[in-house]
VEXDREN-2710 file (C-alpha; in Angstrom, 1 decimal):
% VEXDREN-2710
k/r/px/py/pz
1/MET/0.1/-0.1/0.0
2/VAL/2.8/2.3/0.9
3/GLY/4.2/1.9/-2.6
4/LYS/1.0/2.6/-4.3
5/LYS/0.4/5.9/-2.3
6/ARG/4.1/6.8/-3.2
7/ARG/3.3/6.5/-6.8
8/GLU/0.1/8.3/-6.6
9/ASN/2.0/11.5/-4.7
10/GLU/5.0/11.5/-7.5
11/LYS/2.0/11.4/-10.4
12/GLU/0.3/14.5/-8.4
13/LYS/3.8/16.3/-8.4
14/MET/4.3/15.6/-12.0
15/ARG/0.8/16.9/-12.8
16/LYS/1.4/19.9/-10.8
17/LEU/4.8/20.6/-12.5
18/ILE/3.5/20.1/-16.1
19/LEU/0.5/22.4/-15.2
20/ASN/2.4/25.1/-13.5
21/ALA/5.3/25.1/-16.7
22/SER/2.2/25.3/-18.9
23/VAL/0.9/28.4/-17.6
24/LYS/4.0/30.1/-17.3
25/ILE/4.8/29.2/-21.1
26/ILE/1.2/30.4/-22.4
27/LEU/1.9/33.7/-20.3
28/GLU/5.0/34.4/-21.5
29/GLU/4.8/33.2/-25.2
30/GLY/1.3/32.6/-26.0
31/TYR/-1.0/29.6/-26.4
32/ASP/0.4/28.8/-29.9
33/LYS/3.8/28.5/-28.8
34/LEU/3.0/25.9/-26.2
35/SER/4.7/22.3/-27.0
36/MET/5.4/19.1/-25.1
37/ARG/9.2/20.0/-25.8
38/LYS/8.9/23.1/-24.2
39/ILE/7.1/21.8/-21.1
40/ALA/9.7/19.1/-20.9
41/ASP/12.6/21.8/-20.9
42/ARG/11.0/24.0/-18.6
43/ILE/10.7/21.1/-15.8
44/GLU/13.7/19.5/-16.8
45/TYR/12.4/16.1/-18.1
46/SER/12.2/14.4/-21.3
47/ALA/9.0/14.8/-23.5
48/THR/9.0/10.8/-23.0
49/THR/8.6/11.1/-19.5
50/ILE/6.0/13.2/-19.6
51/TYR/4.0/11.0/-21.9
52/LEU/4.7/8.0/-20.0
53/LYS/3.5/9.6/-16.6
END
């Protein structure tokens, strides 16, 4: 059970990182400039990692 809760917490943390990065990119560059690559770069993860999470 502890492992499951930990994974859920990690997923929630990743969601928040992605959402916060997305909002910042939209505010700074506009919605049309938002991309998975920019989000990944902003949170220092690979785009593949974001898709898998």
